[in-house]
py3Dmol code that shows the C-alpha trace and the ligand (Angstrom):
import py3Dmol

protein = """\
ATOM      1  CA  MET A   1     -13.490  23.129 -20.905  1.00  0.00           C
ATOM      2  CA  ASP A   2     -11.862  20.619 -18.579  1.00  0.00           C
ATOM      3  CA  SER A   3     -11.496  21.123 -14.838  1.00  0.00           C
ATOM      4  CA  TYR A   4      -7.806  22.065 -15.036  1.00  0.00           C
ATOM      5  CA  LYS A   5      -8.471  24.799 -17.591  1.00  0.00           C
ATOM      6  CA  ILE A   6     -11.332  26.198 -15.506  1.00  0.00           C
ATOM      7  CA  ALA A   7      -9.253  26.030 -12.313  1.00  0.00           C
ATOM      8  CA  ALA A   8      -6.385  27.898 -14.001  1.00  0.00           C
ATOM      9  CA  LYS A   9      -8.781  30.501 -15.340  1.00  0.00           C
ATOM     10  CA  LEU A  10     -10.373  31.045 -11.929  1.00  0.00           C
ATOM     11  CA  LEU A  11      -6.956  31.338 -10.278  1.00  0.00           C
ATOM     12  CA  GLN A  12      -5.767  33.828 -12.883  1.00  0.00           C
ATOM     13  CA  GLY A  13      -8.900  35.901 -12.413  1.00  0.00           C
ATOM     14  CA  ALA A  14      -8.738  35.944  -8.616  1.00  0.00           C
ATOM     15  CA  ARG A  15      -7.835  39.139  -6.775  1.00  0.00           C
ATOM     16  CA  HIS A  16      -6.800  37.354  -3.567  1.00  0.00           C
ATOM     17  CA  ALA A  17      -6.486  33.561  -3.837  1.00  0.00           C
ATOM     18  CA  ILE A  18      -5.400  31.355  -0.955  1.00  0.00           C
ATOM     19  CA  ALA A  19      -4.556  27.683  -0.588  1.00  0.00           C
ATOM     20  CA  PHE A  20      -5.975  25.618   2.255  1.00  0.00           C
ATOM     21  CA  THR A  21      -4.122  22.362   2.775  1.00  0.00           C
ATOM     22  CA  GLY A  22      -4.425  19.175   4.786  1.00  0.00           C
ATOM     23  CA  ALA A  23      -2.542  15.961   5.437  1.00  0.00           C
ATOM     24  CA  GLY A  24      -3.285  14.679   1.899  1.00  0.00           C
ATOM     25  CA  ILE A  25      -0.784  17.101   0.374  1.00  0.00           C
ATOM     26  CA  SER A  26       2.003  15.447   2.364  1.00  0.00           C
ATOM     27  CA  THR A  27       1.199  11.772   1.677  1.00  0.00           C
ATOM     28  CA  GLU A  28       3.401  11.976  -1.429  1.00  0.00           C
ATOM     29  CA  SER A  29       6.201  12.930   0.970  1.00  0.00           C
ATOM     30  CA  ASN A  30       5.484   9.649   2.815  1.00  0.00           C
ATOM     31  CA  ILE A  31       3.721  11.240   5.785  1.00  0.00           C
ATOM     32  CA  PRO A  32       0.476   9.372   6.401  1.00  0.00           C
ATOM     33  CA  ASP A  33      -2.803  11.297   6.512  1.00  0.00           C
ATOM     34  CA  PHE A  34      -5.557  10.657   9.060  1.00  0.00           C
ATOM     35  CA  ARG A  35      -8.729   9.672   7.224  1.00  0.00           C
ATOM     36  CA  GLY A  36      -7.495   8.462   3.826  1.00  0.00           C
ATOM     37  CA  THR A  37      -7.300   4.752   2.906  1.00  0.00           C
ATOM     38  CA  GLN A  38      -3.981   4.313   4.786  1.00  0.00           C
ATOM     39  CA  GLY A  39      -4.858   6.983   7.360  1.00  0.00           C
ATOM     40  CA  LEU A  40      -3.522   7.026  10.927  1.00  0.00           C
ATOM     41  CA  TRP A  41      -7.028   6.914  12.381  1.00  0.00           C
ATOM     42  CA  LYS A  42      -7.456   3.447  10.824  1.00  0.00           C
ATOM     43  CA  ARG A  43      -4.564   2.194  12.995  1.00  0.00           C
ATOM     44  CA  PHE A  44      -4.698   4.450  16.050  1.00  0.00           C
ATOM     45  CA  ASP A  45      -7.412   5.855  18.265  1.00  0.00           C
ATOM     46  CA  PRO A  46      -7.813   9.588  17.459  1.00  0.00           C
ATOM     47  CA  ARG A  47      -7.972  10.144  21.217  1.00  0.00           C
ATOM     48  CA  MET A  48      -4.160   9.739  21.204  1.00  0.00           C
ATOM     49  CA  ALA A  49      -4.018  13.244  19.739  1.00  0.00           C
ATOM     50  CA  SER A  50      -6.151  14.756  22.522  1.00  0.00           C
ATOM     51  CA  ARG A  51      -5.326  16.934  25.480  1.00  0.00           C
ATOM     52  CA  GLY A  52      -7.143  14.429  27.719  1.00  0.00           C
ATOM     53  CA  TYR A  53      -4.781  11.632  26.653  1.00  0.00           C
ATOM     54  CA  PHE A  54      -1.682  13.845  27.106  1.00  0.00           C
ATOM     55  CA  LEU A  55      -2.746  14.526  30.716  1.00  0.00           C
ATOM     56  CA  GLU A  56      -3.857  10.959  31.455  1.00  0.00           C
ATOM     57  CA  ASP A  57      -0.998   8.954  29.868  1.00  0.00           C
ATOM     58  CA  PRO A  58       1.978  11.183  28.914  1.00  0.00           C
ATOM     59  CA  ASN A  59       4.158   8.145  28.104  1.00  0.00           C
ATOM     60  CA  GLY A  60       1.602   6.697  25.678  1.00  0.00           C
ATOM     61  CA  PHE A  61       1.100  10.183  24.231  1.00  0.00           C
ATOM     62  CA  TRP A  62       4.847  10.558  23.535  1.00  0.00           C
ATOM     63  CA  GLN A  63       5.016   7.035  22.083  1.00  0.00           C
ATOM     64  CA  PHE A  64       2.444   8.150  19.511  1.00  0.00           C
ATOM     65  CA  TYR A  65       4.146  11.509  18.815  1.00  0.00           C
ATOM     66  CA  ALA A  66       7.608   9.924  18.563  1.00  0.00           C
ATOM     67  CA  LYS A  67       6.169   7.847  15.678  1.00  0.00           C
ATOM     68  CA  ARG A  68       4.625  10.880  14.024  1.00  0.00           C
ATOM     69  CA  TYR A  69       7.838  12.859  14.473  1.00  0.00           C
ATOM     70  CA  GLU A  70       9.787  10.072  12.754  1.00  0.00           C
ATOM     71  CA  TYR A  71       7.548  10.283   9.668  1.00  0.00           C
ATOM     72  CA  ILE A  72       7.930  14.052   9.511  1.00  0.00           C
ATOM     73  CA  VAL A  73      11.553  14.733  10.459  1.00  0.00           C
ATOM     74  CA  GLY A  74      13.161  13.318   7.310  1.00  0.00           C
ATOM     75  CA  ALA A  75      10.388  14.306   4.902  1.00  0.00           C
ATOM     76  CA  GLU A  76      10.964  16.550   1.916  1.00  0.00           C
ATOM     77  CA  PRO A  77       8.382  18.672   0.090  1.00  0.00           C
ATOM     78  CA  ASN A  78       6.833  17.063  -2.994  1.00  0.00           C
ATOM     79  CA  ALA A  79       5.683  18.467  -6.331  1.00  0.00           C
ATOM     80  CA  ALA A  80       2.364  19.627  -4.833  1.00  0.00           C
ATOM     81  CA  HIS A  81       4.063  21.775  -2.151  1.00  0.00           C
ATOM     82  CA  LYS A  82       6.399  23.132  -4.843  1.00  0.00           C
ATOM     83  CA  ALA A  83       3.510  23.987  -7.167  1.00  0.00           C
ATOM     84  CA  LEU A  84       1.847  26.059  -4.427  1.00  0.00           C
ATOM     85  CA  SER A  85       5.107  27.840  -3.730  1.00  0.00           C
ATOM     86  CA  LEU A  86       5.434  28.627  -7.446  1.00  0.00           C
ATOM     87  CA  LEU A  87       1.869  29.958  -7.518  1.00  0.00           C
ATOM     88  CA  GLU A  88       2.792  32.292  -4.655  1.00  0.00           C
ATOM     89  CA  GLU A  89       5.966  33.387  -6.440  1.00  0.00           C
ATOM     90  CA  GLU A  90       3.870  34.248  -9.494  1.00  0.00           C
ATOM     91  CA  GLY A  91       1.617  36.387  -7.317  1.00  0.00           C
ATOM     92  CA  ILE A  92      -1.424  34.156  -7.780  1.00  0.00           C
ATOM     93  CA  ILE A  93      -1.679  32.616  -4.315  1.00  0.00           C
ATOM     94  CA  LYS A  94      -1.320  35.119  -1.501  1.00  0.00           C
ATOM     95  CA  SER A  95      -1.155  32.737   1.493  1.00  0.00           C
ATOM     96  CA  VAL A  96      -1.195  29.083   2.393  1.00  0.00           C
ATOM     97  CA  ILE A  97      -3.321  28.189   5.392  1.00  0.00           C
ATOM     98  CA  THR A  98      -2.334  24.695   6.439  1.00  0.00           C
ATOM     99  CA  GLN A  99      -3.583  22.210   8.988  1.00  0.00           C
ATOM    100  CA  ASN A 100      -0.266  20.369   8.672  1.00  0.00           C
ATOM    101  CA  ILE A 101       2.426  20.444  11.334  1.00  0.00           C
ATOM    102  CA  ASP A 102       5.260  19.300   9.056  1.00  0.00           C
ATOM    103  CA  ARG A 103       6.787  22.611   7.849  1.00  0.00           C
ATOM    104  CA  LEU A 104       6.846  21.285   4.259  1.00  0.00           C
ATOM    105  CA  HIS A 105       5.224  24.390   2.735  1.00  0.00           C
ATOM    106  CA  SER A 106       7.996  26.597   4.113  1.00  0.00           C
ATOM    107  CA  LYS A 107      10.604  24.045   3.074  1.00  0.00           C
ATOM    108  CA  ALA A 108       9.156  24.181  -0.458  1.00  0.00           C
ATOM    109  CA  GLY A 109       9.660  27.953  -0.510  1.00  0.00           C
ATOM    110  CA  SER A 110       6.191  29.286   0.369  1.00  0.00           C
ATOM    111  CA  LYS A 111       6.636  32.539   2.313  1.00  0.00           C
ATOM    112  CA  SER A 112       3.183  33.352   3.629  1.00  0.00           C
ATOM    113  CA  VAL A 113       2.241  30.213   5.565  1.00  0.00           C
ATOM    114  CA  LEU A 114      -0.175  30.034   8.490  1.00  0.00           C
ATOM    115  CA  GLU A 115       0.097  26.737  10.389  1.00  0.00           C
ATOM    116  CA  VAL A 116      -3.245  26.700  12.180  1.00  0.00           C
ATOM    117  CA  HIS A 117      -2.525  23.405  13.951  1.00  0.00           C
ATOM    118  CA  GLY A 118       1.023  24.341  14.957  1.00  0.00           C
ATOM    119  CA  ASP A 119       4.486  22.926  14.297  1.00  0.00           C
ATOM    120  CA  ILE A 120       5.705  19.540  15.549  1.00  0.00           C
ATOM    121  CA  MET A 121       9.381  20.577  15.457  1.00  0.00           C
ATOM    122  CA  MET A 122       8.957  22.722  18.571  1.00  0.00           C
ATOM    123  CA  SER A 123       7.590  21.690  21.949  1.00  0.00           C
ATOM    124  CA  ARG A 124       6.610  23.670  25.014  1.00  0.00           C
ATOM    125  CA  CYS A 125       5.930  23.189  28.694  1.00  0.00           C
ATOM    126  CA  ASP A 126       2.214  22.773  29.281  1.00  0.00           C
ATOM    127  CA  CYS A 127       2.588  24.705  32.584  1.00  0.00           C
ATOM    128  CA  CYS A 128       5.080  27.564  32.076  1.00  0.00           C
ATOM    129  CA  GLY A 129       5.292  27.714  28.266  1.00  0.00           C
ATOM    130  CA  GLU A 130       9.086  27.188  28.111  1.00  0.00           C
ATOM    131  CA  GLN A 131      10.046  26.329  24.498  1.00  0.00           C
ATOM    132  CA  VAL A 132      12.153  23.249  23.721  1.00  0.00           C
ATOM    133  CA  PRO A 133      13.037  21.726  20.317  1.00  0.00           C
ATOM    134  CA  THR A 134      11.026  18.523  19.920  1.00  0.00           C
ATOM    135  CA  VAL A 135      14.177  16.613  18.966  1.00  0.00           C
ATOM    136  CA  GLU A 136      15.298  16.947  22.621  1.00  0.00           C
ATOM    137  CA  CYS A 137      11.951  15.613  23.882  1.00  0.00           C
ATOM    138  CA  ILE A 138      12.168  12.634  21.516  1.00  0.00           C
ATOM    139  CA  LYS A 139      15.729  11.887  22.636  1.00  0.00           C
ATOM    140  CA  PHE A 140      14.648  12.016  26.279  1.00  0.00           C
ATOM    141  CA  TYR A 141      11.668   9.762  25.579  1.00  0.00           C
ATOM    142  CA  ARG A 142      13.770   7.232  23.623  1.00  0.00           C
ATOM    143  CA  ASP A 143      16.576   7.155  26.232  1.00  0.00           C
ATOM    144  CA  SER A 144      14.361   6.954  29.309  1.00  0.00           C
ATOM    145  CA  GLY A 145      11.099   5.479  27.996  1.00  0.00           C
ATOM    146  CA  SER A 146       9.176   8.190  29.788  1.00  0.00           C
ATOM    147  CA  ALA A 147       7.606  11.499  28.878  1.00  0.00           C
ATOM    148  CA  PRO A 148       9.889  14.570  28.939  1.00  0.00           C
ATOM    149  CA  THR A 149       9.394  17.249  31.579  1.00  0.00           C
ATOM    150  CA  CYS A 150      10.310  20.914  31.756  1.00  0.00           C
ATOM    151  CA  GLY A 151      13.818  21.754  33.054  1.00  0.00           C
ATOM    152  CA  LYS A 152      12.420  24.896  34.718  1.00  0.00           C
ATOM    153  CA  CYS A 153       9.179  23.853  36.422  1.00  0.00           C
ATOM    154  CA  GLN A 154       8.867  20.057  35.927  1.00  0.00           C
ATOM    155  CA  GLY A 155       5.618  20.538  34.016  1.00  0.00           C
ATOM    156  CA  GLY A 156       4.835  18.154  31.155  1.00  0.00           C
ATOM    157  CA  LEU A 157       6.365  18.973  27.764  1.00  0.00           C
ATOM    158  CA  ARG A 158       4.215  18.585  24.664  1.00  0.00           C
ATOM    159  CA  PRO A 159       4.616  19.417  20.966  1.00  0.00           C
ATOM    160  CA  SER A 160       3.551  22.974  20.050  1.00  0.00           C
ATOM    161  CA  ILE A 161       0.588  21.701  18.094  1.00  0.00           C
ATOM    162  CA  VAL A 162      -3.149  21.957  18.576  1.00  0.00           C
ATOM    163  CA  LEU A 163      -4.489  18.817  20.245  1.00  0.00           C
ATOM    164  CA  PHE A 164      -8.100  17.686  20.093  1.00  0.00           C
ATOM    165  CA  GLU A 165     -10.034  19.513  22.855  1.00  0.00           C
ATOM    166  CA  GLU A 166      -7.854  22.627  22.415  1.00  0.00           C
ATOM    167  CA  PRO A 167      -8.805  25.801  20.536  1.00  0.00           C
ATOM    168  CA  PRO A 168      -6.536  26.600  17.559  1.00  0.00           C
ATOM    169  CA  ASP A 169      -4.780  29.890  18.499  1.00  0.00           C
ATOM    170  CA  LEU A 170      -4.248  31.073  14.937  1.00  0.00           C
ATOM    171  CA  ILE A 171      -7.734  30.382  13.670  1.00  0.00           C
ATOM    172  CA  GLU A 172      -8.877  34.024  13.966  1.00  0.00           C
ATOM    173  CA  ALA A 173      -5.947  35.086  11.774  1.00  0.00           C
ATOM    174  CA  ALA A 174      -6.958  32.394   9.265  1.00  0.00           C
ATOM    175  CA  PHE A 175     -10.575  33.612   9.285  1.00  0.00           C
ATOM    176  CA  ASN A 176      -9.381  37.186   8.665  1.00  0.00           C
ATOM    177  CA  ILE A 177      -7.419  36.035   5.626  1.00  0.00           C
ATOM    178  CA  ALA A 178     -10.435  34.023   4.414  1.00  0.00           C
ATOM    179  CA  HIS A 179     -12.638  37.125   4.713  1.00  0.00           C
ATOM    180  CA  ARG A 180     -10.268  39.016   2.397  1.00  0.00           C
ATOM    181  CA  SER A 181     -10.077  36.209  -0.174  1.00  0.00           C
ATOM    182  CA  ASP A 182     -12.079  35.545  -3.318  1.00  0.00           C
ATOM    183  CA  LEU A 183     -10.756  32.059  -4.087  1.00  0.00           C
ATOM    184  CA  CYS A 184      -9.786  29.087  -1.962  1.00  0.00           C
ATOM    185  CA  LEU A 185      -7.838  26.183  -3.432  1.00  0.00           C
ATOM    186  CA  SER A 186      -8.256  23.299  -1.000  1.00  0.00           C
ATOM    187  CA  VAL A 187      -5.684  20.516  -1.413  1.00  0.00           C
ATOM    188  CA  GLY A 188      -5.606  17.174   0.403  1.00  0.00           C
ATOM    189  CA  SER A 189      -8.056  17.804   3.192  1.00  0.00           C
ATOM    190  CA  SER A 190     -11.138  15.816   4.175  1.00  0.00           C
ATOM    191  CA  LEU A 191     -12.605  19.216   5.203  1.00  0.00           C
ATOM    192  CA  CYS A 192     -14.342  17.718   8.186  1.00  0.00           C
ATOM    193  CA  VAL A 193     -12.313  19.123  11.083  1.00  0.00           C
ATOM    194  CA  TYR A 194     -13.665  22.358  12.506  1.00  0.00           C
ATOM    195  CA  PRO A 195     -13.033  25.196  13.026  1.00  0.00           C
ATOM    196  CA  ALA A 196     -10.273  24.935  10.355  1.00  0.00           C
ATOM    197  CA  ALA A 197     -12.704  23.759   7.649  1.00  0.00           C
ATOM    198  CA  MET A 198     -14.561  27.063   8.084  1.00  0.00           C
ATOM    199  CA  VAL A 199     -11.800  28.705   6.008  1.00  0.00           C
ATOM    200  CA  PRO A 200     -12.977  27.416   2.583  1.00  0.00           C
ATOM    201  CA  GLU A 201     -16.579  27.822   3.703  1.00  0.00           C
ATOM    202  CA  ILE A 202     -16.072  31.507   4.555  1.00  0.00           C
ATOM    203  CA  VAL A 203     -14.488  32.206   1.154  1.00  0.00           C
ATOM    204  CA  LYS A 204     -17.391  30.511  -0.617  1.00  0.00           C
ATOM    205  CA  ARG A 205     -20.091  32.111   1.536  1.00  0.00           C
ATOM    206  CA  ARG A 206     -18.685  35.555   0.799  1.00  0.00           C
ATOM    207  CA  GLY A 207     -19.134  34.958  -2.930  1.00  0.00           C
ATOM    208  CA  GLY A 208     -15.664  33.612  -3.751  1.00  0.00           C
ATOM    209  CA  HIS A 209     -14.723  30.458  -5.623  1.00  0.00           C
ATOM    210  CA  LEU A 210     -13.796  27.102  -4.146  1.00  0.00           C
ATOM    211  CA  ILE A 211     -11.621  24.522  -5.914  1.00  0.00           C
ATOM    212  CA  ILE A 212     -11.188  21.174  -4.162  1.00  0.00           C
ATOM    213  CA  ILE A 213      -8.415  18.711  -5.002  1.00  0.00           C
ATOM    214  CA  ASN A 214      -8.876  15.534  -2.964  1.00  0.00           C
ATOM    215  CA  TYR A 215      -9.066  11.775  -3.536  1.00  0.00           C
ATOM    216  CA  ASP A 216     -12.123  11.257  -1.357  1.00  0.00           C
ATOM    217  CA  PRO A 217     -15.400  13.170  -1.345  1.00  0.00           C
ATOM    218  CA  THR A 218     -15.649  15.991   1.209  1.00  0.00           C
ATOM    219  CA  PRO A 219     -18.670  17.614   2.886  1.00  0.00           C
ATOM    220  CA  LEU A 220     -17.962  20.828   0.906  1.00  0.00           C
ATOM    221  CA  ASP A 221     -17.984  19.208  -2.564  1.00  0.00           C
ATOM    222  CA  GLY A 222     -21.587  20.331  -3.048  1.00  0.00           C
ATOM    223  CA  ILE A 223     -20.719  24.034  -2.763  1.00  0.00           C
ATOM    224  CA  ALA A 224     -17.427  23.847  -4.669  1.00  0.00           C
ATOM    225  CA  ASP A 225     -17.030  25.303  -8.162  1.00  0.00           C
ATOM    226  CA  ILE A 226     -14.672  22.506  -9.166  1.00  0.00           C
ATOM    227  CA  VAL A 227     -13.881  19.173  -7.530  1.00  0.00           C
ATOM    228  CA  ILE A 228     -10.812  17.318  -8.800  1.00  0.00           C
ATOM    229  CA  ARG A 229     -10.423  13.769  -7.481  1.00  0.00           C
ATOM    230  CA  GLU A 230      -6.790  13.365  -8.456  1.00  0.00           C
ATOM    231  CA  LYS A 231      -3.399  13.027  -6.866  1.00  0.00           C
ATOM    232  CA  ALA A 232      -2.483  16.476  -5.497  1.00  0.00           C
ATOM    233  CA  SER A 233       0.851  16.735  -7.343  1.00  0.00           C
ATOM    234  CA  ALA A 234      -0.605  15.629 -10.697  1.00  0.00           C
ATOM    235  CA  ALA A 235      -3.602  17.961 -10.384  1.00  0.00           C
ATOM    236  CA  LEU A 236      -1.531  21.013  -9.448  1.00  0.00           C
ATOM    237  CA  GLU A 237       1.005  20.322 -12.167  1.00  0.00           C
ATOM    238  CA  ALA A 238      -1.825  20.008 -14.715  1.00  0.00           C
ATOM    239  CA  ILE A 239      -3.207  23.381 -13.557  1.00  0.00           C
ATOM    240  CA  LEU A 240       0.258  24.964 -13.828  1.00  0.00           C
ATOM    241  CA  LYS A 241       0.547  23.632 -17.394  1.00  0.00           C
ATOM    242  CA  GLU A 242      -2.623  25.511 -18.278  1.00  0.00           C
ATOM    243  CA  PHE A 243      -0.918  28.683 -17.040  1.00  0.00           C
ATOM    244  CA  ASP A 244       2.078  27.936 -19.210  1.00  0.00           C
ATOM    245  CA  GLY A 245      -0.154  27.580 -22.228  1.00  0.00           C
ATOM    246  CA  ARG A 246      -1.805  30.977 -21.718  1.00  0.00           C
TER     247      ARG A 246
END
"""
ligand_1 = """\
36
LIG
N -3.793 13.629 -3.396
C -5.088 14.018 -3.181
N -5.763 13.697 -2.057
C -5.125 12.958 -1.131
C -3.797 12.494 -1.308
C -3.109 12.871 -2.504
N -1.837 12.519 -2.763
N -3.454 11.761 -0.225
C -4.531 11.761 0.590
N -5.535 12.487 0.059
C -6.821 12.846 0.654
C -7.515 11.733 1.389
O -8.409 11.076 0.527
C -8.254 12.483 2.515
O -9.596 12.770 2.178
O -6.520 13.820 1.640
C -7.506 13.797 2.665
C -6.813 13.946 4.002
O -7.784 14.124 4.993
P -7.439 13.952 6.543
O -6.631 12.739 6.735
O -8.701 14.056 7.292
O -6.469 15.196 6.839
P -6.892 16.677 7.233
O -8.040 17.149 6.437
O -5.634 17.472 7.201
O -7.349 16.490 8.732
C -7.613 17.645 9.499
O -7.624 16.301 11.467
O -6.811 14.655 12.895
C -6.818 15.997 12.593
O -5.284 17.561 13.389
C -5.458 16.630 12.362
O -4.931 18.581 11.022
C -5.596 17.341 11.024
C -7.105 17.479 10.892
"""
view = py3Dmol.view(width=600, height=400)
view.addModel(protein, "pdb")
view.setStyle({"model": 0}, {"cartoon": {"style": "trace"}})
view.addModel(ligand_1, "xyz")
view.setStyle({"model": 1}, {"stick": {}})
view.zoomTo()
view.show()
């Protein structure tokens, strides 16, 4: 049996399957990933996405995030996002846990989405928590060339995302879902950023199945039931076809 057939069979047999996604699912929507062949961390220092850098050089920090915002703001979901939404509609996938900050799963129609690294479309004051749409921060940055500040307390504004050196707020909720799940379908993640990468590990350690779809090898390939090194959209569409042929 080929990998797609086995993956479809495992998904159909699962009681509570979840998807775990990373930047690789959005590259087909023209949003660069971090560690792939054209990844951002080949062109930029990962420190630019850290809390330390935000505090030390807010202008440089916003220069970097204005670029990332540009990639994301006009992006549309691709066939891989749509396939996961369809799998949820059919009752096969119960939730999507994503490390992405691009809202594309929701845009594709997925209802149960947990964005463990936040959402770039909203920003907040780092001091008082005041919420501001990121589009306003970008406009301020572009018009003035300097980092936006809070209208209420003058604290520094920053996207409502999890920066390096910060704990992901929603990770406990993600772990709870993982503990209830018997299959994890990981799509487009290098699975090397913790604690998020614990999600597929928890599912596997508790006796569930792990299916990995990713171009590059990941540290969890060795414990996975199936590893598919294919383009995310093509792989998910091939799995869906197996469902159709049931
Ligand atoms: N199909 C399949 N795999 C793909 C595709 C595609 N179309 N495009 C890229 N990939 C693979 C790459 O080979 C890479 O291994 O997706 C993976 C993406 O890995 P990362 O860039 O490390 O992204 P991610 O796992 O989401 O990173 C986790 O790191 O920098 C932080 O906060 C950031 O949330 C992010 C976290």
